[in-house]
C-alpha positions as CSV (number, residue, x, y, z in Angstrom):
1,X,0.0,0.0,0.0
2,X,1.3,3.5,-0.9
3,X,1.8,5.8,2.0
4,X,0.0,9.0,0.9
5,X,-0.1,12.3,2.8
6,X,-3.3,13.0,4.6
7,X,-4.1,15.9,2.3
8,X,-2.8,16.7,-1.1
9,X,-0.8,20.0,-0.8
10,X,-1.3,23.0,-3.0
11,X,2.3,22.8,-4.3
12,X,3.2,20.2,-6.9
13,X,6.1,19.0,-4.8
14,X,6.0,18.4,-1.1
15,X,7.8,16.2,1.5
16,X,7.4,14.5,4.8
17,X,9.1,11.6,6.6
18,X,12.1,11.8,4.3
19,X,10.0,11.2,1.2
20,X,9.2,13.5,-1.7
21,X,5.7,13.7,-3.2
22,X,4.3,15.0,-6.4
23,X,0.7,15.9,-6.2
24,X,0.5,13.5,-3.2
25,X,2.1,10.6,-4.9
26,X,5.6,9.3,-4.0
27,X,8.1,10.8,-6.4
28,X,11.8,11.1,-7.3
29,X,13.2,14.1,-9.1
30,X,15.3,12.8,-12.0
31,X,16.5,16.0,-13.4
32,X,19.2,17.3,-15.8
33,X,20.8,20.7,-16.1
34,X,20.4,22.3,-19.5
35,X,21.0,26.0,-19.9
36,X,19.0,27.9,-22.6
37,X,21.7,30.5,-22.8
38,X,24.3,27.9,-23.9
39,X,22.2,26.4,-26.6
40,X,21.0,28.0,-29.9
41,X,17.2,28.6,-29.6
42,X,16.6,26.6,-32.7
43,X,18.0,23.6,-30.9
44,X,16.2,24.0,-27.6
45,X,13.6,21.4,-28.4
46,X,16.1,18.9,-29.7
47,X,18.3,19.1,-26.6
48,X,15.2,19.0,-24.3
49,X,14.0,15.9,-26.0
50,X,17.4,14.3,-25.5
51,X,16.9,14.8,-21.7
52,X,13.6,12.9,-21.9
53,X,15.4,10.2,-23.9
54,X,17.9,9.9,-21.0
55,X,15.1,8.9,-18.8
56,X,14.7,12.2,-16.9
57,X,11.4,13.7,-15.7
58,X,12.7,17.2,-14.9
59,X,14.9,19.9,-16.4
60,X,16.7,22.6,-14.4
61,X,18.2,25.8,-15.5
62,X,20.0,28.8,-14.1
63,X,19.0,32.4,-15.1
64,X,22.0,34.7,-15.7
65,X,21.2,38.3,-14.9
66,X,24.0,39.7,-16.9
67,X,22.9,37.8,-20.1
68,X,19.5,39.4,-19.9
69,X,20.6,42.9,-18.7
70,X,24.2,43.6,-19.6
71,X,23.6,47.4,-19.3
72,X,21.8,49.1,-16.4
73,X,20.3,51.8,-18.7
74,X,18.5,49.2,-20.8
75,X,15.6,47.0,-19.6
76,X,16.3,43.2,-19.4
77,X,15.6,41.3,-22.6
78,X,13.2,38.4,-22.8
79,X,12.9,37.9,-26.5
80,X,14.7,35.6,-29.0
81,X,17.6,33.8,-27.3
82,X,16.6,35.5,-24.0
83,X,13.0,34.1,-24.1
84,X,13.1,32.1,-20.9
85,X,9.4,31.6,-20.9
86,X,9.4,29.9,-24.3
87,X,12.2,27.7,-23.1
88,X,10.3,26.6,-20.0
89,X,7.1,26.1,-22.1
90,X,9.0,23.9,-24.5
91,X,10.3,21.8,-21.6
92,X,6.7,21.4,-20.4
93,X,5.5,20.5,-23.9
94,X,8.0,17.7,-24.0
95,X,6.6,16.3,-20.7
96,X,9.2,17.6,-18.3
97,X,8.8,19.4,-15.0
98,X,11.1,22.4,-14.5
99,X,13.3,23.7,-11.7
100,X,14.3,27.3,-12.0
101,X,17.5,28.6,-10.3
102,X,17.3,32.4,-10.6
103,X,20.3,33.4,-8.5
104,X,20.9,36.3,-8.6
105,X,24.3,34.6,-8.4
106,X,24.6,31.4,-10.4
107,X,28.3,30.5,-10.6
108,X,27.9,28.1,-13.6
109,X,31.4,28.9,-15.0
110,X,29.6,31.9,-16.5
111,X,31.1,35.4,-16.6
112,X,30.9,37.1,-13.1
113,X,28.7,34.2,-11.9
114,X,25.8,35.9,-13.7
115,X,26.1,39.2,-11.8
116,X,26.2,42.2,-14.1
117,X,29.5,44.1,-14.1
118,X,27.7,47.4,-14.0
119,X,26.7,46.4,-10.5
120,X,29.8,44.6,-9.3
121,X,31.9,47.6,-10.5
122,X,30.5,49.7,-7.6
123,X,31.5,49.8,-4.0
124,X,28.8,47.3,-2.9
125,X,28.9,44.2,-0.7
126,X,28.0,41.5,-3.2
127,X,25.7,38.7,-2.2
128,X,24.8,40.4,1.1
129,X,22.0,42.2,2.8
130,X,23.6,45.5,1.8
131,X,20.7,47.6,0.5
132,X,22.8,48.7,-2.4
133,X,22.9,45.1,-3.6
134,X,19.4,43.9,-2.6
135,X,17.7,46.9,-4.1
136,X,19.3,46.2,-7.5
137,X,18.4,42.5,-7.2
138,X,14.9,43.5,-6.3
139,X,14.5,45.5,-9.5
140,X,15.8,42.5,-11.5
141,X,13.5,40.1,-9.7
142,X,10.6,42.5,-10.4
143,X,11.2,41.7,-14.1
144,X,12.1,38.1,-13.9
145,X,10.2,36.3,-11.1
146,X,6.6,37.1,-12.3
147,X,7.5,35.4,-15.6
148,X,8.5,32.3,-13.7
149,X,5.6,32.5,-11.4
150,X,3.2,32.6,-14.3
151,X,4.5,29.2,-15.4
152,X,4.2,27.4,-12.1
153,X,2.5,24.1,-11.9
154,X,-0.3,25.7,-9.8
155,X,-1.1,27.8,-12.8
156,X,-0.9,25.0,-15.4
157,X,2.8,25.4,-16.2
158,X,5.8,23.1,-15.8
159,X,7.7,24.9,-12.9
160,X,7.6,22.8,-9.8
161,X,10.5,24.2,-7.7
162,X,12.6,27.4,-7.4
163,X,16.0,27.6,-5.8
164,X,16.9,30.2,-3.2
165,X,20.2,32.0,-4.1
166,X,22.9,29.4,-5.1
167,X,25.5,27.6,-2.9
168,X,25.6,30.6,-0.6
169,X,27.3,28.6,2.2
170,X,30.5,28.3,0.1
171,X,30.6,32.1,0.0
172,X,29.3,33.7,3.2
173,X,27.0,33.5,6.3
174,X,24.7,36.5,5.9
175,X,21.5,34.7,6.8
176,X,19.5,37.9,6.6
177,X,20.5,37.9,2.9
178,X,19.4,34.4,2.3
179,X,16.1,35.1,4.0
180,X,15.7,38.2,1.9
181,X,16.0,36.0,-1.2
182,X,13.3,33.6,0.0
183,X,11.0,36.5,0.8
184,X,11.8,38.2,-2.5
185,X,10.6,35.1,-4.4
186,X,7.4,34.6,-2.4
187,X,6.5,38.3,-2.5
188,X,6.7,38.1,-6.3
189,X,4.4,35.1,-6.6
190,X,6.4,32.0,-6.2
191,X,4.2,29.3,-4.5
192,X,5.9,26.1,-5.5
193,X,8.6,24.3,-3.5
194,X,11.6,26.5,-2.5
195,X,14.9,25.0,-1.6
196,X,18.6,25.9,-1.0
197,X,21.6,24.1,-2.4
198,X,25.0,23.8,-0.8
199,X,28.0,21.5,-0.6
200,X,27.6,18.7,2.0
201,X,29.9,20.1,4.7
202,X,29.0,21.6,8.1
203,X,30.7,24.8,7.1
204,X,28.7,25.3,3.9
205,X,25.4,24.1,5.3
206,X,25.8,26.4,8.3
207,X,26.1,29.4,5.9
208,X,23.6,28.6,3.3
209,X,20.5,26.8,4.7
210,X,17.2,28.2,6.1
211,X,14.9,26.8,8.8
212,X,11.8,25.3,7.2
213,X,13.2,25.4,3.7
214,X,14.3,22.1,2.0
215,X,18.0,21.7,1.9
216,X,19.6,20.1,-1.2
217,X,23.2,19.1,-1.7
218,X,25.7,19.7,-4.5
219,X,28.4,17.0,-5.0
220,X,30.4,14.9,-7.2
221,X,31.1,11.9,-5.0
222,X,30.4,10.2,-1.7
223,X,26.6,10.4,-1.7
224,X,26.3,8.1,1.3
225,X,28.3,10.5,3.5
226,X,26.2,13.4,2.3
227,X,22.9,11.5,2.9
228,X,24.0,10.8,6.5
229,X,25.1,14.4,7.2
230,X,21.8,15.9,5.9
231,X,19.7,13.3,7.7
232,X,21.4,14.3,11.0
233,X,21.0,18.0,10.4
234,X,17.7,18.0,8.6
235,X,15.6,15.1,9.9
236,X,12.5,14.3,8.0
237,X,13.7,15.9,4.7
238,X,14.2,13.9,1.6
239,X,17.7,13.4,0.1
240,X,18.0,15.7,-2.9
241,X,21.1,16.4,-4.9
242,X,20.6,19.6,-6.8
243,X,23.9,19.2,-8.7
244,X,25.6,15.8,-9.3
245,X,28.9,16.7,-11.1
246,X,29.2,13.8,-13.5
247,X,31.9,15.7,-15.4
248,X,33.7,19.0,-15.0
249,X,34.7,22.2,-16.8
250,X,38.0,23.1,-18.3
251,X,40.5,25.9,-18.3
252,X,42.7,27.2,-21.0
253,X,46.2,25.7,-20.7
254,X,45.1,22.7,-18.7
255,X,43.9,19.2,-19.7
256,X,40.3,18.4,-20.5
257,X,38.5,17.0,-17.4
258,X,36.6,13.8,-17.9
259,X,34.9,11.3,-15.6
260,X,34.8,7.6,-16.4
261,X,31.4,6.1,-17.1
262,X,31.6,3.5,-14.4
263,X,32.5,6.1,-11.7
264,X,29.7,8.4,-12.7
265,X,27.1,5.7,-12.9
266,X,28.1,4.3,-9.4
267,X,27.7,7.7,-7.8
268,X,24.4,8.3,-9.6
269,X,23.1,4.9,-8.4
270,X,24.1,5.8,-4.8
271,X,22.2,9.1,-5.0
272,X,18.9,7.7,-6.3
273,X,18.8,4.6,-4.2
274,X,16.2,4.7,-1.4
275,X,14.2,7.3,-3.1
276,X,16.9,10.0,-3.5
277,X,16.4,12.7,-6.1
278,X,19.1,14.1,-8.4
279,X,19.9,16.7,-11.0
280,X,22.7,15.7,-13.3
281,X,25.0,18.7,-13.8
282,X,25.4,18.9,-16.7
283,X,23.1,16.6,-18.6
284,X,23.9,18.8,-21.7
285,X,26.6,21.4,-21.2
286,X,26.4,23.4,-24.5
287,X,28.7,26.2,-25.3
288,X,30.1,29.5,-23.8
289,X,29.3,31.5,-26.9
290,X,30.7,34.9,-27.4
291,X,32.7,36.1,-24.4
292,X,30.5,34.7,-21.7
293,X,33.0,32.1,-20.3
294,X,33.9,32.7,-16.7
295,X,37.1,32.1,-14.8
296,X,38.5,30.8,-11.6
297,X,41.3,32.1,-9.5
298,X,43.8,29.9,-7.7
299,X,46.5,31.5,-5.5
300,X,46.1,34.8,-7.3
301,X,46.4,33.2,-10.8
302,X,43.5,33.5,-13.2
303,X,42.2,30.3,-14.8
304,X,40.0,31.3,-17.7
305,X,37.3,28.8,-18.8
306,X,37.3,27.6,-22.4
307,X,34.6,28.2,-24.9
308,X,33.2,24.7,-24.9
309,X,31.0,23.7,-21.9
310,X,30.8,20.1,-23.0
311,X,31.6,19.1,-19.3
312,X,31.9,15.4,-20.3
313,X,28.1,15.3,-20.0
314,X,26.0,12.4,-21.2
315,X,24.7,14.6,-24.0
316,X,27.8,16.1,-25.7
317,X,28.2,19.7,-26.8
318,X,26.8,19.0,-30.2
319,X,24.0,16.8,-28.8
320,X,25.6,13.5,-29.5
321,X,24.5,10.6,-27.3
322,X,27.6,9.3,-25.5
323,X,28.4,6.0,-23.8
324,X,27.7,7.8,-20.5
325,X,24.2,8.6,-21.8
326,X,23.4,5.0,-22.5
327,X,24.8,3.8,-19.1
328,X,22.9,6.4,-17.2
329,X,19.8,5.7,-19.1
330,X,19.9,2.1,-17.9
331,X,20.4,3.2,-14.2
332,X,17.6,5.7,-14.5
333,X,15.3,3.0,-15.9
334,X,14.2,5.0,-18.9
335,X,10.8,3.7,-19.9
336,X,10.5,4.8,-23.5
337,X,12.5,4.2,-26.7
338,X,15.0,6.8,-27.8
339,X,13.4,9.3,-30.2
340,X,16.5,11.4,-31.0
341,X,19.1,10.6,-33.5
342,X,22.5,9.6,-32.1
343,X,24.0,12.6,-33.8
344,X,22.8,15.5,-35.9
345,X,24.1,15.9,-39.5
346,X,27.6,17.3,-39.9
347,X,29.2,19.1,-42.8
348,X,32.0,17.2,-44.6
349,X,35.6,18.2,-43.7
350,X,37.0,21.1,-45.7
351,X,39.9,23.5,-45.7
352,X,39.5,27.1,-46.8
353,X,42.1,29.9,-47.0
354,X,42.2,32.7,-44.6
355,X,42.6,36.1,-46.3
356,X,44.3,38.7,-44.3
357,X,42.3,41.9,-44.3
358,X,43.7,44.5,-41.8
359,X,46.3,45.0,-39.0
360,X,45.4,44.6,-35.4
361,X,45.4,48.2,-34.1
362,X,44.1,49.6,-37.5
363,X,41.2,47.2,-37.5
364,X,40.2,47.7,-33.8
365,X,40.4,51.5,-34.0
366,X,38.4,51.6,-37.3
367,X,35.2,51.0,-35.2
368,X,34.0,54.2,-33.6
369,X,34.1,54.3,-29.8
370,X,34.1,57.0,-27.2
371,X,37.6,57.9,-26.0
372,X,38.2,59.3,-22.5
373,X,41.3,61.1,-21.3
374,X,42.5,61.1,-17.7
375,X,45.7,60.9,-15.7
376,X,45.2,57.2,-15.1
377,X,44.2,54.4,-17.4
378,X,40.4,53.8,-17.2
379,X,39.2,50.4,-16.1
380,X,36.6,48.3,-18.0
381,X,34.1,49.3,-15.3
382,X,34.9,53.0,-15.6
383,X,34.2,52.7,-19.3
384,X,31.0,50.7,-18.8
385,X,32.6,47.7,-20.6
386,X,31.8,44.2,-19.5
387,X,34.0,42.2,-21.9
388,X,36.3,42.6,-24.9
389,X,39.3,44.9,-24.8
390,X,40.5,48.4,-23.9
391,X,43.1,50.3,-25.9
392,X,45.2,52.5,-23.6
393,X,47.4,55.2,-25.2
394,X,49.9,57.6,-23.7
395,X,52.9,59.7,-25.0
396,X,55.7,59.5,-22.5
397,X,59.2,60.9,-23.2
398,X,61.7,58.1,-22.9
399,X,65.4,58.9,-22.2
400,X,68.0,57.4,-24.4
401,X,68.8,53.8,-23.7
402,X,67.0,50.8,-22.2
403,X,64.4,51.2,-19.5
404,X,62.0,48.9,-17.7
405,X,58.3,49.2,-18.5
406,X,56.1,47.8,-15.7
407,X,52.4,47.4,-16.0
408,X,51.1,46.9,-12.5
409,X,48.2,44.7,-11.8
410,X,47.0,44.1,-15.4
411,X,43.7,42.2,-15.6
412,X,44.2,40.0,-17.5
413,X,46.6,40.4,-20.3
414,X,48.0,43.3,-22.5
415,X,49.8,43.5,-25.8
416,X,52.3,46.4,-25.7
417,X,53.3,48.6,-28.6
418,X,55.8,51.4,-28.9
419,X,55.2,53.6,-31.9
420,X,53.1,50.8,-33.4
421,X,55.8,48.2,-33.0
422,X,54.9,45.2,-30.8
423,X,57.1,45.0,-27.7
424,X,55.5,41.9,-26.1
425,X,52.9,40.7,-23.7
426,X,52.4,41.6,-20.0
427,X,50.5,39.6,-17.5
428,X,50.1,39.7,-13.7
429,X,53.0,37.1,-13.5
430,X,55.2,38.8,-16.1
431,X,54.5,42.6,-15.8
432,X,57.7,44.0,-17.2
433,X,59.2,44.6,-20.7
434,X,62.3,46.4,-21.9
435,X,61.6,49.7,-23.5
436,X,64.3,51.5,-25.6
437,X,64.2,55.3,-25.8
438,X,65.9,58.0,-27.8
439,X,65.1,61.0,-25.7
440,X,61.9,61.7,-27.7
441,X,58.3,61.1,-26.8
442,X,56.8,57.8,-28.0
443,X,53.3,56.5,-28.6
444,X,52.8,53.8,-26.0
445,X,49.8,51.5,-26.6
446,X,48.5,48.8,-24.2
447,X,45.8,46.6,-25.7
448,X,44.2,45.1,-22.6
449,X,42.1,41.9,-22.8
450,X,39.6,40.6,-20.3
451,X,40.0,36.8,-20.4
452,X,36.9,36.1,-18.3
453,X,35.3,37.4,-15.1
454,X,35.7,35.2,-12.0
455,X,32.6,33.2,-11.3
456,X,33.3,31.6,-7.9
457,X,34.8,32.5,-4.6
458,X,35.6,35.8,-2.8
459,X,37.1,37.3,-5.9
460,X,33.9,37.5,-7.9
461,X,33.2,41.0,-9.1
462,X,36.9,41.8,-9.6
463,X,37.7,44.7,-11.9
464,X,39.3,44.4,-15.3
465,X,41.9,46.6,-17.0
466,X,45.2,48.1,-15.7
467,X,44.4,48.5,-12.1
468,X,47.8,49.9,-10.9
469,X,50.3,52.4,-12.2
470,X,52.3,52.0,-15.5
471,X,55.9,52.8,-14.7
472,X,59.0,53.6,-16.8
473,X,61.6,52.6,-14.3
474,X,60.4,54.5,-11.2
475,X,58.4,57.1,-13.0
476,X,54.6,56.8,-13.4
477,X,53.2,57.3,-16.9
478,X,50.3,59.8,-16.8
479,X,47.9,61.2,-19.3
480,X,46.0,58.3,-20.9
481,X,43.5,57.9,-23.6
482,X,41.2,55.0,-23.0
483,X,39.2,53.4,-25.8
484,X,36.6,50.7,-25.1
485,X,36.5,47.9,-27.7
486,X,33.1,46.1,-27.1
487,X,33.8,43.1,-29.3
488,X,30.7,41.3,-27.8
489,X,28.5,44.0,-29.3
490,X,30.0,44.0,-32.8
491,X,27.8,43.1,-35.6
492,X,28.1,43.3,-39.4
493,X,28.7,47.0,-39.5
494,X,31.5,47.0,-37.0
495,X,33.1,43.9,-38.5
496,X,33.0,45.4,-42.0
497,X,34.8,48.6,-40.7
498,X,37.4,46.5,-39.0
499,X,38.1,44.4,-42.1
500,X,38.3,47.4,-44.4
501,X,40.8,49.3,-42.3
502,X,43.8,47.7,-44.0
503,X,46.6,47.3,-44.8
504,X,46.9,43.6,-44.6
505,X,50.3,42.1,-43.7
506,X,51.7,39.1,-41.9
507,X,51.2,40.5,-38.4
508,X,48.2,39.8,-36.1
509,X,44.9,41.3,-37.1
510,X,41.7,40.5,-39.0
511,X,41.3,37.8,-41.6
512,X,38.3,36.3,-43.3
513,X,37.2,33.1,-45.0
514,X,34.2,32.1,-47.1
515,X,32.6,28.8,-46.5
516,X,30.1,27.5,-49.1
517,X,27.3,25.4,-47.7
518,X,24.6,23.4,-49.4
519,X,22.3,22.2,-46.6
520,X,23.3,23.8,-43.3
521,X,24.6,21.3,-40.7
522,X,26.9,21.3,-37.6
523,X,30.6,21.7,-38.0
524,X,33.7,22.2,-35.9
525,X,36.1,25.0,-36.8
526,X,39.8,24.7,-36.3
527,X,42.6,27.2,-37.0
528,X,45.9,25.3,-37.4
529,X,48.9,27.5,-37.1
530,X,46.9,30.3,-35.5
531,X,47.7,31.4,-32.0
532,X,44.9,33.1,-30.0
533,X,41.8,35.1,-30.8
534,X,38.1,35.1,-31.6
535,X,35.9,33.9,-34.4
536,X,32.7,35.3,-35.9
537,X,30.3,33.3,-38.1
538,X,28.0,35.4,-40.2
539,X,28.3,38.2,-37.7
540,X,27.8,36.1,-34.6
541,X,30.7,35.9,-32.1
542,X,31.2,32.2,-31.7
543,X,33.9,32.4,-29.1
544,X,37.6,32.3,-28.2
545,X,40.3,29.9,-29.5
546,X,43.8,29.5,-28.1
547,X,46.5,27.2,-29.3
548,X,47.5,26.3,-25.7
549,X,44.4,24.1,-25.6
550,X,43.0,21.9,-24.5
551,X,40.2,22.9,-26.9
552,X,41.2,22.6,-30.5
553,X,37.9,23.1,-32.3
554,X,35.0,25.5,-31.9
555,X,31.5,23.9,-32.2
556,X,29.4,25.8,-34.8
557,X,25.8,24.7,-34.7
558,X,23.8,24.5,-38.0
559,X,21.5,27.4,-37.3
560,X,24.4,29.8,-37.5
561,X,25.0,28.9,-41.1
562,X,22.8,29.3,-44.2
563,X,22.8,27.8,-47.7
564,X,25.4,29.5,-49.9
565,X,28.3,31.7,-48.9
566,X,29.0,32.1,-45.2
567,X,31.5,34.6,-43.9
568,X,33.9,33.6,-41.1
569,X,35.9,36.4,-39.5
570,X,39.0,35.8,-37.4
571,X,40.6,38.3,-35.0
572,X,44.1,36.9,-34.4
573,X,46.1,38.4,-31.5
574,X,49.3,36.4,-31.7
575,X,50.3,34.2,-34.6
576,X,48.2,34.4,-37.9
577,X,47.6,31.1,-39.5
578,X,46.9,30.5,-43.2
579,X,43.8,28.3,-43.2
580,X,40.5,27.6,-41.6
581,X,39.4,23.9,-41.3
582,X,35.9,22.5,-41.0
583,X,36.2,19.2,-39.1
584,X,33.6,16.5,-38.5
585,X,34.5,15.8,-34.9
586,X,34.9,17.8,-31.8
587,X,38.5,17.9,-30.5
588,X,38.7,19.0,-26.9
589,X,42.3,18.0,-26.3
590,X,44.2,15.6,-24.1
591,X,42.2,14.6,-21.0
592,X,42.6,13.5,-17.4
593,X,40.2,11.9,-14.9
594,X,38.7,14.4,-12.4
595,X,36.2,13.8,-9.6
596,X,35.3,16.7,-7.3
597,X,35.3,15.6,-3.7
598,X,34.6,17.4,-0.4
599,X,36.8,16.5,2.6
């Protein structure tokens, strides 16, 4: 006999006596993370359907504030790629429940953890009860939460649960702030199940949980230990894992992180035994298109995240069904046949020449941008720039002979030019170059690149640009022109201006290629011989490439292409290559096994 609650609750999901119920019937959440902002909208339904093929009954997604509202002076967007409601409705149409994780902080290896840089650039206590922070979040929630509330199960929609903040216990212990988030959701119409999610340690649970609100765990291993810890701290609550890390993300210059099928399946089995609920993070990772990839910081060293967010997920970046998919499907007891093809069509391999079009500085400065002048270099935040680059120019007089140029606290990397001639690269680890003078003034250019805003830990919200003085020996260089280069906002007009700046030579700069396509299909772009830069496909910024790896190809989904001639534009910052290759397989580089564990 099934043990039913005495009355069926108003919310779709409820719990008592360590069991979860859906409309009064015993239930397990079998969820997978899939982010609408990492998948082309034309492929949303395809990827959602693959979640159902995996045997899942629920989809969960974060909502990145900075994606919807990159500028404070413009209202958040909820159309096209930003149409969260359409994404949620599509999941419901495919038979899935939905869990929404609105942040405002999301981590997710996403730039700034989803927080807009126009807010984090201020003197404000992030993720706290500081009114300067909560008032801004409140205005964002005024736009966002009613859209989610209108799609709750109680109103005939698919949304059955909403998360309160995100892993707050790994950041702080401002319980008034966590309560504020809970109240902000309910005040704006959320009536379905609310829960917090934190790592399964006393330290994190102390900081992030709320009395009377379901506590979920985030983990990659040792579900038995997490189950015992939560049972002791939260008696009567069901065991829910809001993120099961069955793979991991990758940084430039490191190996690709993978997790063996057997290891992932064993942990998944341990989570769902005895009625446990799970969300597989990621079920489908997708792509950090544009300049949205985040970064980590370890011992002061930036670790920028790669363009791919494949995450060794059961559904690969291009939607392919992997061996992990089939093994997990068996454990999950998927009841229906697989409806999706194992892989979507792919263009045949091809090699096309790259035609050099303009030099680096000429191309970048051909696009109009407001230039400010001040004694110190302007930061990205001062210029209202979230991503891309800043060109800093000064005209110091350099005495005859060799001198040491020091660029203090550059975030994250700068190309240095003297009278248009490249001198080298400065980074936080290598901030100095030799500068030769003749006694005359020179034109000193610093092209500063933001490699990704930190998305986790106490360093979130860190500023970008040259944050300290620029020195020639002991003397500070003053009088700077600062030019924002908002690459993430460039479209056909800006790209055409950059390409037409000329003259073309063998140095870094802009190049283009034409790819002729019959029927559009997926492809994987590679730039053998090229060093580091960015790629646009028909005016869309696909993402970064970097020869240090591990990622060797950029996934280009079919909807970005059209029948006929397609224009590929490359901004090369280091070593120009001669060709662009279309490959028929993803190449994410050499790999190593990685399993995230809590002590």
